The first five atom37 places (N, CA, C, CB, O) and aatype in JSON, in Angstrom:
{
  "aatype": [12, 11, 15, 17, 7, 11, 13, 10, 8, 10, 3, 14, 11, 19, 14, 0, 11, 11, 10, 1, 13, 13, 10, 2, 12, 3, 17, 8, 6, 0, 2, 11, 11, 14, 9, 6, 16, 14, 7, 10, 0, 3, 3, 8, 7, 6, 9, 3, 9, 14, 15, 12, 3, 15, 13, 13, 13, 5, 10, 16, 2, 2, 7, 10, 13, 19, 16, 0, 16, 1, 1, 2, 3, 10, 0, 1, 16, 19, 3, 15, 10, 0, 13, 1, 15, 9, 11, 14, 9, 18, 11, 19, 2, 7, 6, 18, 15, 7, 7, 10, 11, 3, 6, 7, 2, 13, 0, 6, 7, 13, 4, 13, 1, 10, 2, 0, 10, 15, 7, 14, 6, 3, 10, 19, 17, 19, 19, 4, 19, 6, 3],
  "atom_mask": [
    [1, 1, 1, 1, 1],
    [1, 1, 1, 1, 1],
    [1, 1, 1, 1, 1],
    [1, 1, 1, 1, 1],
    [1, 1, 1, 0, 1],
    [1, 1, 1, 1, 1],
    [1, 1, 1, 1, 1],
    [1, 1, 1, 1, 1],
    [1, 1, 1, 1, 1],
    [1, 1, 1, 1, 1],
    [1, 1, 1, 1, 1],
    [1, 1, 1, 1, 1],
    [1, 1, 1, 1, 1],
    [1, 1, 1, 1, 1],
    [1, 1, 1, 1, 1],
    [1, 1, 1, 1, 1],
    [1, 1, 1, 1, 1],
    [1, 1, 1, 1, 1],
    [1, 1, 1, 1, 1],
    [1, 1, 1, 1, 1],
    [1, 1, 1, 1, 1],
    [1, 1, 1, 1, 1],
    [1, 1, 1, 1, 1],
    [1, 1, 1, 1, 1],
    [1, 1, 1, 1, 1],
    [1, 1, 1, 1, 1],
    [1, 1, 1, 1, 1],
    [1, 1, 1, 1, 1],
    [1, 1, 1, 1, 1],
    [1, 1, 1, 1, 1],
    [1, 1, 1, 1, 1],
    [1, 1, 1, 1, 1],
    [1, 1, 1, 1, 1],
    [1, 1, 1, 1, 1],
    [1, 1, 1, 1, 1],
    [1, 1, 1, 1, 1],
    [1, 1, 1, 1, 1],
    [1, 1, 1, 1, 1],
    [1, 1, 1, 0, 1],
    [1, 1, 1, 1, 1],
    [1, 1, 1, 1, 1],
    [1, 1, 1, 1, 1],
    [1, 1, 1, 1, 1],
    [1, 1, 1, 1, 1],
    [1, 1, 1, 0, 1],
    [1, 1, 1, 1, 1],
    [1, 1, 1, 1, 1],
    [1, 1, 1, 1, 1],
    [1, 1, 1, 1, 1],
    [1, 1, 1, 1, 1],
    [1, 1, 1, 1, 1],
    [1, 1, 1, 1, 1],
    [1, 1, 1, 1, 1],
    [1, 1, 1, 1, 1],
    [1, 1, 1, 1, 1],
    [1, 1, 1, 1, 1],
    [1, 1, 1, 1, 1],
    [1, 1, 1, 1, 1],
    [1, 1, 1, 1, 1],
    [1, 1, 1, 1, 1],
    [1, 1, 1, 1, 1],
    [1, 1, 1, 1, 1],
    [1, 1, 1, 0, 1],
    [1, 1, 1, 1, 1],
    [1, 1, 1, 1, 1],
    [1, 1, 1, 1, 1],
    [1, 1, 1, 1, 1],
    [1, 1, 1, 1, 1],
    [1, 1, 1, 1, 1],
    [1, 1, 1, 1, 1],
    [1, 1, 1, 1, 1],
    [1, 1, 1, 1, 1],
    [1, 1, 1, 1, 1],
    [1, 1, 1, 1, 1],
    [1, 1, 1, 1, 1],
    [1, 1, 1, 1, 1],
    [1, 1, 1, 1, 1],
    [1, 1, 1, 1, 1],
    [1, 1, 1, 1, 1],
    [1, 1, 1, 1, 1],
    [1, 1, 1, 1, 1],
    [1, 1, 1, 1, 1],
    [1, 1, 1, 1, 1],
    [1, 1, 1, 1, 1],
    [1, 1, 1, 1, 1],
    [1, 1, 1, 1, 1],
    [1, 1, 1, 1, 1],
    [1, 1, 1, 1, 1],
    [1, 1, 1, 1, 1],
    [1, 1, 1, 1, 1],
    [1, 1, 1, 1, 1],
    [1, 1, 1, 1, 1],
    [1, 1, 1, 1, 1],
    [1, 1, 1, 0, 1],
    [1, 1, 1, 1, 1],
    [1, 1, 1, 1, 1],
    [1, 1, 1, 1, 1],
    [1, 1, 1, 0, 1],
    [1, 1, 1, 0, 1],
    [1, 1, 1, 1, 1],
    [1, 1, 1, 1, 1],
    [1, 1, 1, 1, 1],
    [1, 1, 1, 1, 1],
    [1, 1, 1, 0, 1],
    [1, 1, 1, 1, 1],
    [1, 1, 1, 1, 1],
    [1, 1, 1, 1, 1],
    [1, 1, 1, 1, 1],
    [1, 1, 1, 0, 1],
    [1, 1, 1, 1, 1],
    [1, 1, 1, 1, 1],
    [1, 1, 1, 1, 1],
    [1, 1, 1, 1, 1],
    [1, 1, 1, 1, 1],
    [1, 1, 1, 1, 1],
    [1, 1, 1, 1, 1],
    [1, 1, 1, 1, 1],
    [1, 1, 1, 1, 1],
    [1, 1, 1, 0, 1],
    [1, 1, 1, 1, 1],
    [1, 1, 1, 1, 1],
    [1, 1, 1, 1, 1],
    [1, 1, 1, 1, 1],
    [1, 1, 1, 1, 1],
    [1, 1, 1, 1, 1],
    [1, 1, 1, 1, 1],
    [1, 1, 1, 1, 1],
    [1, 1, 1, 1, 1],
    [1, 1, 1, 1, 1],
    [1, 1, 1, 1, 1],
    [1, 1, 1, 1, 1]
  ],
  "atom_positions": [
    [[-62.76, -68.67, 51.18], [-63.36, -67.81, 52.17], [-64.41, -68.59, 52.93], [-63.97, -66.56, 51.52], [-65.25, -69.26, 52.34]],
    [[-64.35, -68.5, 54.23], [-65.37, -69.04, 55.12], [-65.61, -67.97, 56.17], [-64.93, -70.42, 55.77], [-64.67, -67.49, 56.81]],
    [[-66.86, -67.6, 56.35], [-67.15, -66.52, 57.29], [-68.63, -66.49, 57.65], [-66.72, -65.18, 56.7], [-69.47, -66.92, 56.86]],
    [[-68.92, -65.99, 58.83], [-70.3, -65.71, 59.2], [-70.73, -64.45, 58.48], [-70.46, -65.57, 60.73], [-69.92, -63.55, 58.24]],
    [[-72.0, -64.38, 58.14], [-72.51, -63.19, 57.48], [-74.02, -63.19, 57.44], [0.0, 0.0, 0.0], [-74.69, -64.04, 58.02]],
    [[-74.54, -62.22, 56.74], [-75.99, -62.03, 56.59], [-76.28, -61.89, 55.11], [-76.5, -60.78, 57.4], [-75.43, -61.46, 54.34]],
    [[-77.51, -62.25, 54.72], [-77.85, -62.07, 53.31], [-79.35, -61.9, 53.13], [-77.36, -63.25, 52.5], [-80.15, -62.21, 54.0]],
    [[-79.68, -61.4, 51.95], [-81.07, -61.27, 51.54], [-81.12, -61.33, 50.03], [-81.71, -59.95, 52.07], [-80.12, -61.13, 49.35]],
    [[-82.29, -61.6, 49.51], [-82.54, -61.54, 48.07], [-83.35, -60.28, 47.82], [-83.28, -62.83, 47.54], [-84.37, -60.06, 48.47]],
    [[-82.9, -59.47, 46.9], [-83.65, -58.25, 46.56], [-84.83, -58.63, 45.68], [-82.75, -57.21, 45.84], [-84.71, -59.44, 44.76]],
    [[-85.96, -58.04, 45.98], [-87.17, -58.27, 45.21], [-87.66, -56.91, 44.73], [-88.28, -59.01, 46.06], [-87.96, -56.04, 45.55]],
    [[-87.73, -56.7, 43.4], [-88.14, -55.37, 42.91], [-89.55, -54.97, 43.35], [-88.06, -55.35, 41.4], [-89.91, -53.8, 43.27]],
    [[-90.36, -55.94, 43.8], [-91.72, -55.63, 44.23], [-91.78, -55.16, 45.68], [-92.62, -56.84, 44.06], [-92.82, -54.69, 46.14]],
    [[-90.67, -55.29, 46.41], [-90.64, -54.91, 47.83], [-89.84, -53.62, 47.98], [-90.02, -56.05, 48.7], [-88.69, -53.55, 47.54]],
    [[-90.42, -52.6, 48.6], [-89.67, -51.34, 48.81], [-88.4, -51.59, 49.63], [-90.57, -50.28, 49.52], [-88.41, -52.39, 50.57]],
    [[-87.33, -50.91, 49.27], [-86.03, -51.11, 49.93], [-86.1, -50.96, 51.44], [-85.01, -50.12, 49.37], [-85.43, -51.69, 52.17]],
    [[-86.91, -50.02, 51.94], [-86.97, -49.8, 53.39], [-87.63, -50.96, 54.13], [-87.72, -48.52, 53.68], [-87.52, -51.05, 55.35]],
    [[-88.31, -51.86, 53.42], [-88.95, -53.01, 54.06], [-88.1, -54.28, 53.96], [-90.31, -53.27, 53.44], [-88.48, -55.32, 54.51]],
    [[-86.97, -54.21, 53.28], [-86.11, -55.38, 53.14], [-85.41, -55.69, 54.45], [-85.08, -55.17, 52.02], [-84.96, -54.78, 55.15]],
    [[-85.31, -56.96, 54.77], [-84.63, -57.41, 55.99], [-83.76, -58.61, 55.66], [-85.66, -57.76, 57.11], [-84.08, -59.38, 54.75]],
    [[-82.68, -58.77, 56.4], [-81.85, -59.97, 56.24], [-82.66, -61.2, 56.64], [-80.56, -59.86, 57.08], [-83.53, -61.13, 57.51]],
    [[-82.35, -62.33, 55.98], [-83.02, -63.58, 56.33], [-82.71, -63.96, 57.77], [-82.6, -64.71, 55.37], [-81.64, -63.65, 58.28]],
    [[-83.65, -64.63, 58.42], [-83.46, -65.11, 59.79], [-83.07, -66.57, 59.77], [-84.74, -64.9, 60.63], [-83.6, -67.36, 58.98]],
    [[-82.15, -66.93, 60.64], [-81.67, -68.3, 60.74], [-82.49, -69.03, 61.8], [-80.14, -68.33, 61.1], [-82.3, -68.83, 63.0]],
    [[-83.4, -69.87, 61.36], [-84.28, -70.59, 62.28], [-83.53, -71.57, 63.17], [-85.35, -71.33, 61.49], [-84.03, -71.95, 64.23]],
    [[-82.34, -72.0, 62.76], [-81.53, -72.89, 63.6], [-80.99, -72.16, 64.83], [-80.36, -73.47, 62.79], [-80.63, -72.8, 65.82]],
    [[-80.93, -70.84, 64.8], [-80.45, -70.07, 65.94], [-81.34, -70.3, 67.15], [-80.4, -68.56, 65.59], [-80.84, -70.45, 68.27]],
    [[-82.66, -70.33, 66.95], [-83.58, -70.57, 68.06], [-83.33, -71.93, 68.7], [-85.04, -70.49, 67.57], [-83.27, -72.05, 69.93]],
    [[-83.18, -72.95, 67.87], [-82.93, -74.31, 68.36], [-81.6, -74.37, 69.12], [-82.92, -75.31, 67.19], [-81.51, -74.99, 70.18]],
    [[-80.58, -73.73, 68.57], [-79.26, -73.75, 69.2], [-79.26, -73.05, 70.54], [-78.23, -73.11, 68.28], [-78.45, -73.39, 71.41]],
    [[-80.14, -72.07, 70.73], [-80.16, -71.3, 71.98], [-81.13, -71.84, 73.02], [-80.5, -69.87, 71.67], [-81.3, -71.23, 74.07]],
    [[-81.77, -72.97, 72.73], [-82.66, -73.6, 73.72], [-81.86, -74.24, 74.85], [-83.55, -74.65, 73.05], [-82.34, -74.36, 75.97]],
    [[-80.65, -74.66, 74.54], [-79.8, -75.28, 75.56], [-78.56, -74.42, 75.77], [-79.41, -76.74, 75.16], [-78.15, -73.7, 74.86]],
    [[-77.96, -74.5, 76.95], [-76.76, -73.69, 77.2], [-75.62, -74.07, 76.26], [-76.31, -73.85, 78.66], [-75.43, -75.24, 75.95]],
    [[-74.88, -73.07, 75.82], [-73.73, -73.32, 74.96], [-72.62, -73.91, 75.82], [-73.26, -72.01, 74.24], [-72.27, -73.36, 76.86]],
    [[-72.08, -75.04, 75.36], [-71.05, -75.74, 76.13], [-69.77, -74.94, 76.27], [-70.75, -77.08, 75.49], [-69.16, -74.91, 77.33]],
    [[-69.37, -74.3, 75.2], [-68.12, -73.54, 75.21], [-68.37, -72.16, 74.61], [-67.0, -74.29, 74.41], [-68.03, -71.92, 73.45]],
    [[-68.98, -71.25, 75.37], [-69.28, -69.93, 74.82], [-68.02, -69.2, 74.35], [-70.01, -69.07, 75.86], [-66.98, -69.27, 75.0]],
    [[-68.15, -68.52, 73.23], [-67.03, -67.75, 72.71], [-66.0, -68.55, 71.94], [0.0, 0.0, 0.0], [-65.01, -67.98, 71.48]],
    [[-66.21, -69.86, 71.79], [-65.25, -70.69, 71.06], [-65.2, -70.24, 69.6], [-65.64, -72.19, 71.15], [-66.23, -70.11, 68.95]],
    [[-63.99, -70.0, 69.1], [-63.82, -69.5, 67.73], [-62.54, -70.06, 67.12], [-63.78, -67.95, 67.71], [-61.69, -70.6, 67.82]],
    [[-62.44, -69.93, 65.81], [-61.22, -70.3, 65.1], [-60.96, -69.24, 64.03], [-61.35, -71.73, 64.47], [-61.49, -68.13, 64.11]],
    [[-60.14, -69.57, 63.03], [-59.8, -68.59, 61.99], [-61.0, -68.12, 61.17], [-58.78, -69.19, 61.08], [-60.92, -67.1, 60.5]],
    [[-62.11, -68.86, 61.21], [-63.29, -68.53, 60.41], [-64.4, -67.89, 61.25], [-63.82, -69.77, 59.72], [-65.51, -67.71, 60.76]],
    [[-64.1, -67.56, 62.49], [-65.09, -66.92, 63.35], [-65.62, -67.84, 64.43], [0.0, 0.0, 0.0], [-65.04, -68.88, 64.72]],
    [[-66.73, -67.44, 65.01], [-67.33, -68.2, 66.1], [-67.8, -69.57, 65.61], [-68.5, -67.43, 66.7], [-68.18, -69.75, 64.45]],
    [[-67.77, -70.53, 66.52], [-68.26, -71.87, 66.19], [-69.79, -71.88, 66.25], [-67.67, -72.94, 67.16], [-70.44, -72.47, 65.38]],
    [[-70.36, -71.22, 67.25], [-71.82, -71.18, 67.39], [-72.4, -70.02, 66.57], [-72.21, -71.04, 68.87], [-71.7, -69.05, 66.27]],
    [[-73.67, -70.13, 66.23], [-74.35, -69.1, 65.44], [-74.35, -67.79, 66.24], [-75.82, -69.54, 65.08], [-74.93, -67.74, 67.33]],
    [[-73.7, -66.74, 65.73], [-73.55, -65.51, 66.51], [-74.82, -64.69, 66.72], [-72.55, -64.65, 65.86], [-74.95, -64.02, 67.74]],
    [[-75.76, -64.74, 65.78], [-76.98, -63.95, 65.93], [-78.11, -64.56, 65.11], [-76.73, -62.48, 65.5], [-77.88, -65.45, 64.28]],
    [[-79.3, -64.08, 65.34], [-80.49, -64.62, 64.7], [-80.46, -64.47, 63.17], [-81.72, -63.93, 65.25], [-81.13, -65.24, 62.47]],
    [[-79.7, -63.51, 62.65], [-79.66, -63.32, 61.2], [-78.29, -63.68, 60.6], [-80.01, -61.88, 60.86], [-77.94, -63.2, 59.53]],
    [[-77.54, -64.52, 61.31], [-76.23, -64.95, 60.83], [-76.29, -66.33, 60.19], [-75.22, -64.95, 61.99], [-76.97, -67.24, 60.68]],
    [[-75.55, -66.48, 59.09], [-75.4, -67.75, 58.39], [-73.92, -67.93, 58.11], [-76.25, -67.79, 57.06], [-73.16, -66.97, 58.13]],
    [[-73.51, -69.18, 57.84], [-72.1, -69.44, 57.56], [-71.92, -69.57, 56.05], [-71.61, -70.72, 58.3], [-72.55, -70.41, 55.41]],
    [[-71.04, -68.73, 55.48], [-70.78, -68.69, 54.05], [-69.48, -69.42, 53.74], [-70.71, -67.23, 53.54], [-68.47, -69.26, 54.43]],
    [[-69.53, -70.24, 52.69], [-68.34, -70.95, 52.23], [-68.22, -70.76, 50.73], [-68.4, -72.46, 52.6], [-69.12, -71.1, 49.97]],
    [[-67.09, -70.2, 50.32], [-66.8, -69.99, 48.91], [-65.98, -71.17, 48.42], [-66.05, -68.63, 48.68], [-64.92, -71.47, 48.97]],
    [[-66.47, -71.84, 47.39], [-65.77, -72.99, 46.82], [-65.43, -72.7, 45.36], [-66.62, -74.29, 46.95], [-65.7, -71.6, 44.86]],
    [[-64.85, -73.67, 44.68], [-64.55, -73.51, 43.25], [-65.82, -73.42, 42.41], [-63.68, -74.67, 42.76], [-65.78, -72.92, 41.28]],
    [[-66.94, -73.9, 42.94], [-68.19, -73.93, 42.17], [-69.14, -72.79, 42.49], [-68.88, -75.22, 42.41], [-69.99, -72.45, 41.66]],
    [[-69.01, -72.2, 43.66], [-69.95, -71.15, 44.01], [-69.92, -70.79, 45.48], [0.0, 0.0, 0.0], [-68.99, -71.13, 46.21]],
    [[-70.97, -70.11, 45.9], [-71.14, -69.66, 47.27], [-72.21, -70.51, 47.93], [-71.5, -68.15, 47.33], [-73.33, -70.62, 47.43]],
    [[-71.87, -71.11, 49.07], [-72.8, -71.97, 49.79], [-73.09, -71.35, 51.16], [-72.24, -73.41, 49.95], [-72.18, -70.87, 51.84]],
    [[-74.35, -71.37, 51.55], [-74.79, -70.79, 52.8], [-75.36, -71.9, 53.66], [-75.85, -69.66, 52.56], [-76.3, -72.6, 53.26]],
    [[-74.8, -72.08, 54.86], [-75.3, -73.08, 55.79], [-75.83, -72.4, 57.04], [-74.2, -74.11, 56.15], [-75.44, -71.28, 57.37]],
    [[-76.73, -73.1, 57.73], [-77.35, -72.53, 58.93], [-76.41, -72.57, 60.12], [-78.64, -73.28, 59.26], [-76.5, -71.72, 61.01]],
    [[-75.51, -73.54, 60.15], [-74.62, -73.7, 61.29], [-73.29, -74.27, 60.82], [-75.25, -74.62, 62.36], [-73.17, -74.72, 59.68]],
    [[-72.31, -74.24, 61.67], [-71.03, -74.9, 61.34], [-70.64, -75.87, 62.44], [-69.91, -73.85, 61.13], [-69.47, -76.21, 62.58]],
    [[-71.61, -76.31, 63.22], [-71.36, -77.21, 64.34], [-70.99, -78.63, 63.9], [-72.56, -77.26, 65.22], [-70.32, -79.34, 64.65]],
    [[-71.41, -79.04, 62.72], [-71.05, -80.38, 62.27], [-70.92, -80.41, 60.76], [-72.09, -81.41, 62.74], [-71.3, -79.46, 60.07]],
    [[-70.37, -81.5, 60.24], [-70.15, -81.63, 58.8], [-71.45, -81.8, 58.02], [-69.23, -82.79, 58.53], [-71.45, -81.68, 56.79]],
    [[-72.53, -82.08, 58.7], [-73.81, -82.28, 58.03], [-74.71, -81.06, 58.16], [-74.52, -83.51, 58.6], [-75.94, -81.17, 58.15]],
    [[-74.11, -79.9, 58.28], [-74.87, -78.66, 58.43], [-75.82, -78.49, 57.25], [-73.93, -77.44, 58.55], [-75.47, -78.77, 56.1]],
    [[-77.0, -78.04, 57.55], [-78.03, -77.85, 56.54], [-77.68, -76.67, 55.62], [-79.41, -77.62, 57.2], [-77.45, -75.56, 56.09]],
    [[-77.65, -76.95, 54.31], [-77.43, -75.89, 53.34], [-78.73, -75.12, 53.17], [-76.94, -76.46, 51.97], [-79.77, -75.7, 52.86]],
    [[-78.66, -73.82, 53.38], [-79.83, -72.95, 53.3], [-80.02, -72.43, 51.89], [-79.69, -71.78, 54.28], [-81.14, -72.33, 51.4]],
    [[-78.91, -72.1, 51.23], [-78.98, -71.54, 49.89], [-77.62, -71.71, 49.23], [-79.4, -70.04, 49.93], [-76.62, -71.96, 49.9]],
    [[-77.59, -71.57, 47.92], [-76.33, -71.62, 47.2], [-76.47, -70.84, 45.91], [-75.89, -73.07, 46.91], [-77.58, -70.67, 45.38]],
    [[-75.35, -70.37, 45.4], [-75.33, -69.62, 44.16], [-74.13, -70.1, 43.35], [-75.27, -68.08, 44.41], [-72.98, -69.91, 43.75]],
    [[-74.4, -70.74, 42.22], [-73.33, -71.24, 41.35], [-72.68, -70.07, 40.61], [-73.88, -72.29, 40.34], [-73.37, -69.15, 40.17]],
    [[-71.36, -70.11, 40.47], [-70.65, -69.05, 39.75], [-71.16, -68.89, 38.33], [-69.16, -69.33, 39.73], [-71.22, -67.77, 37.82]],
    [[-71.53, -69.99, 37.69], [-71.97, -69.92, 36.29], [-73.26, -69.11, 36.12], [-72.17, -71.32, 35.75], [-73.57, -68.66, 35.02]],
    [[-74.01, -68.92, 37.22], [-75.25, -68.15, 37.1], [-75.05, -66.65, 37.34], [-76.27, -68.69, 38.08], [-75.96, -65.86, 37.1]],
    [[-73.86, -66.26, 37.82], [-73.59, -64.84, 38.06], [-73.31, -64.15, 36.73], [-72.37, -64.66, 39.03], [-72.57, -64.66, 35.89]],
    [[-73.92, -63.0, 36.55], [-73.74, -62.24, 35.31], [-72.28, -61.85, 35.14], [-74.64, -60.97, 35.3], [-71.55, -61.73, 36.13]],
    [[-71.84, -61.64, 33.89], [-70.44, -61.24, 33.65], [-70.09, -59.95, 34.38], [-70.18, -61.07, 32.15], [-70.93, -59.07, 34.57]],
    [[-68.83, -59.87, 34.78], [-68.31, -58.68, 35.47], [-67.45, -57.91, 34.48], [-67.5, -59.07, 36.77], [-66.58, -58.5, 33.84]],
    [[-67.68, -56.62, 34.36], [-66.91, -55.8, 33.45], [-66.52, -54.5, 34.14], [-67.7, -55.53, 32.15], [-67.09, -54.11, 35.15]],
    [[-65.53, -53.83, 33.56], [-65.0, -52.61, 34.14], [-65.31, -51.44, 33.21], [-63.48, -52.72, 34.39], [-64.99, -51.47, 32.02]],
    [[-65.94, -50.4, 33.78], [-66.26, -49.2, 33.02], [-65.74, -47.99, 33.81], [-67.82, -49.08, 32.75], [-66.1, -47.81, 34.98]],
    [[-64.91, -47.18, 33.18], [-64.34, -45.99, 33.82], [-63.7, -46.31, 35.17], [-65.41, -44.93, 34.01], [-63.84, -45.55, 36.13]],
    [[-63.0, -47.42, 35.23], [-62.28, -47.8, 36.44], [-63.13, -48.45, 37.52], [0.0, 0.0, 0.0], [-62.61, -48.78, 38.59]],
    [[-64.43, -48.64, 37.27], [-65.3, -49.26, 38.27], [-65.89, -50.54, 37.71], [-66.43, -48.3, 38.7], [-66.25, -50.63, 36.53]],
    [[-65.99, -51.54, 38.59], [-66.56, -52.81, 38.17], [-68.08, -52.75, 38.22], [-66.04, -53.96, 39.05], [-68.67, -52.07, 39.06]],
    [[-68.7, -53.47, 37.3], [-70.15, -53.51, 37.23], [-70.57, -54.88, 36.72], [-70.69, -52.37, 36.31], [-69.73, -55.74, 36.42]],
    [[-71.86, -55.09, 36.61], [-72.36, -56.36, 36.11], [-72.75, -57.29, 37.24], [0.0, 0.0, 0.0], [-73.64, -56.98, 38.04]],
    [[-72.09, -58.45, 37.32], [-72.48, -59.48, 38.26], [-72.07, -59.25, 39.7], [0.0, 0.0, 0.0], [-72.59, -59.91, 40.6]],
    [[-71.16, -58.32, 39.94], [-70.67, -58.08, 41.3], [-70.56, -56.59, 41.55], [-69.3, -58.77, 41.53], [-70.01, -55.86, 40.72]],
    [[-71.07, -56.14, 42.69], [-70.98, -54.72, 43.02], [-70.64, -54.57, 44.5], [-72.3, -53.98, 42.7], [-71.29, -55.16, 45.36]],
    [[-69.62, -53.78, 44.77], [-69.22, -53.47, 46.14], [-70.24, -52.5, 46.73], [-67.78, -52.86, 46.2], [-70.47, -51.43, 46.17]],
    [[-70.85, -52.88, 47.84], [-71.84, -52.01, 48.48], [-71.23, -51.23, 49.65], [-73.03, -52.84, 48.98], [-71.85, -50.3, 50.16]],
    [[-70.01, -51.61, 50.07], [-69.33, -50.87, 51.13], [-69.31, -51.6, 52.46], [0.0, 0.0, 0.0], [-69.79, -52.73, 52.58]],
    [[-68.73, -50.94, 53.45], [-68.63, -51.48, 54.8], [-69.72, -50.87, 55.69], [-67.23, -51.22, 55.4], [-69.94, -49.66, 55.69]],
    [[-70.38, -51.74, 56.43], [-71.45, -51.32, 57.32], [-71.31, -52.05, 58.65], [-72.85, -51.6, 56.68], [-70.39, -52.86, 58.81]],
    [[-72.19, -51.79, 59.59], [-72.16, -52.49, 60.87], [-72.29, -54.0, 60.67], [-73.3, -51.98, 61.79], [-71.78, -54.78, 61.47]],
    [[-72.97, -54.41, 59.59], [-73.16, -55.83, 59.3], [-71.92, -56.47, 58.71], [-74.31, -56.01, 58.35], [-71.84, -57.7, 58.65]],
    [[-70.95, -55.68, 58.27], [-69.71, -56.19, 57.68], [-69.48, -55.61, 56.3], [0.0, 0.0, 0.0], [-70.1, -54.62, 55.93]],
    [[-68.59, -56.23, 55.55], [-68.32, -55.84, 54.17], [-69.45, -56.38, 53.31], [-66.92, -56.38, 53.67], [-69.71, -57.59, 53.31]],
    [[-70.15, -55.52, 52.58], [-71.34, -55.91, 51.83], [-71.1, -55.81, 50.33], [-72.53, -55.04, 52.22], [-70.45, -54.88, 49.84]],
    [[-71.63, -56.78, 49.61], [-71.56, -56.78, 48.16], [-72.84, -57.35, 47.58], [-70.33, -57.58, 47.67], [-73.59, -58.07, 48.24]],
    [[-73.08, -57.01, 46.33], [-74.28, -57.44, 45.6], [-73.85, -58.41, 44.51], [-75.06, -56.22, 45.0], [-72.89, -58.16, 43.78]],
    [[-74.57, -59.5, 44.4], [-74.36, -60.47, 43.32], [-75.59, -60.47, 42.43], [-74.08, -61.9, 43.89], [-76.7, -60.74, 42.9]],
    [[-75.39, -60.18, 41.16], [-76.47, -60.19, 40.18], [-76.36, -61.46, 39.36], [-76.43, -58.92, 39.26], [-75.34, -61.7, 38.71]],
    [[-77.4, -62.28, 39.4], [-77.35, -63.58, 38.74], [-78.63, -63.81, 37.95], [-77.14, -64.7, 39.77], [-79.59, -63.05, 38.03]],
    [[-78.6, -64.88, 37.17], [-79.78, -65.32, 36.44], [-80.24, -66.64, 37.02], [-79.49, -65.46, 34.92], [-79.44, -67.55, 37.25]],
    [[-81.53, -66.74, 37.27], [-82.13, -67.98, 37.74], [-83.28, -68.29, 36.78], [-82.64, -67.87, 39.25], [-84.4, -67.81, 36.95]],
    [[-82.98, -69.1, 35.77], [-83.96, -69.32, 34.72], [-84.17, -68.03, 33.96], [0.0, 0.0, 0.0], [-83.2, -67.36, 33.61]],
    [[-85.42, -67.66, 33.71], [-85.68, -66.42, 32.96], [-85.62, -65.16, 33.82], [-87.02, -66.51, 32.29], [-85.71, -64.05, 33.29]],
    [[-85.48, -65.31, 35.13], [-85.54, -64.16, 36.03], [-84.18, -63.75, 36.56], [-86.47, -64.46, 37.19], [-83.27, -64.58, 36.71]],
    [[-84.05, -62.46, 36.83], [-82.86, -61.96, 37.51], [-82.96, -62.3, 38.99], [-82.68, -60.43, 37.3], [-84.05, -62.26, 39.57]],
    [[-81.84, -62.62, 39.58], [-81.77, -62.91, 41.01], [-80.69, -62.01, 41.59], [-81.48, -64.44, 41.29], [-79.56, -62.01, 41.1]],
    [[-81.02, -61.26, 42.63], [-80.05, -60.34, 43.24], [-79.88, -60.7, 44.7], [-80.49, -58.86, 43.08], [-80.84, -60.71, 45.47]],
    [[-78.64, -61.0, 45.07], [-78.29, -61.27, 46.46], [-77.54, -60.07, 47.0], [-77.43, -62.58, 46.59], [-76.76, -59.45, 46.28]],
    [[-77.77, -59.73, 48.26], [-76.92, -58.81, 48.99], [-76.34, -59.61, 50.14], [-77.71, -57.51, 49.49], [-77.07, -60.19, 50.94]],
    [[-75.01, -59.63, 50.21], [-74.31, -60.43, 51.22], [-73.4, -59.49, 52.01], [-73.48, -61.6, 50.56], [-72.7, -58.66, 51.44]],
    [[-73.42, -59.65, 53.33], [-72.52, -58.9, 54.21], [-71.77, -59.92, 55.07], [-73.3, -57.86, 55.1], [-72.4, -60.7, 55.79]],
    [[-70.46, -59.91, 55.0], [-69.64, -60.86, 55.75], [-68.7, -60.12, 56.69], [-68.84, -61.76, 54.79], [-68.36, -58.96, 56.49]],
    [[-68.28, -60.85, 57.73], [-67.43, -60.26, 58.75], [-66.05, -59.89, 58.23], [-67.29, -61.21, 59.91], [-65.46, -58.9, 58.67]],
    [[-65.52, -60.69, 57.3], [-64.17, -60.37, 56.78], [-64.08, -60.61, 55.31], [-63.12, -61.2, 57.49], [-63.03, -60.39, 54.71]]
  ]
}
């Protein structure tokens, strides 16, 4: 899977109504100059950063990697989550729970929650992708 999307880390100390998706600081830099080929896209979406809160997600055999742009092979990795750190996924009464939770479809895309361990602390990601 490769797709543009949005993400945030849930913090139990921050009220849900104050949570916001992370902002992509590379978007500002990319929009300082005119886009050479506006609307250029391929099977994985737009080539240029579509919005201020968009990041490019790549799912590999090792985990989920988030980059700021997909304009070149040296794109800056913003964040990553190794599969081994995601809590086990189990099924109870026909519904999955644990490390992965379907949050549904929204204007931001298909959203899901990843529950992981980062050292002694729980780490919760909410990711919304276009496809």
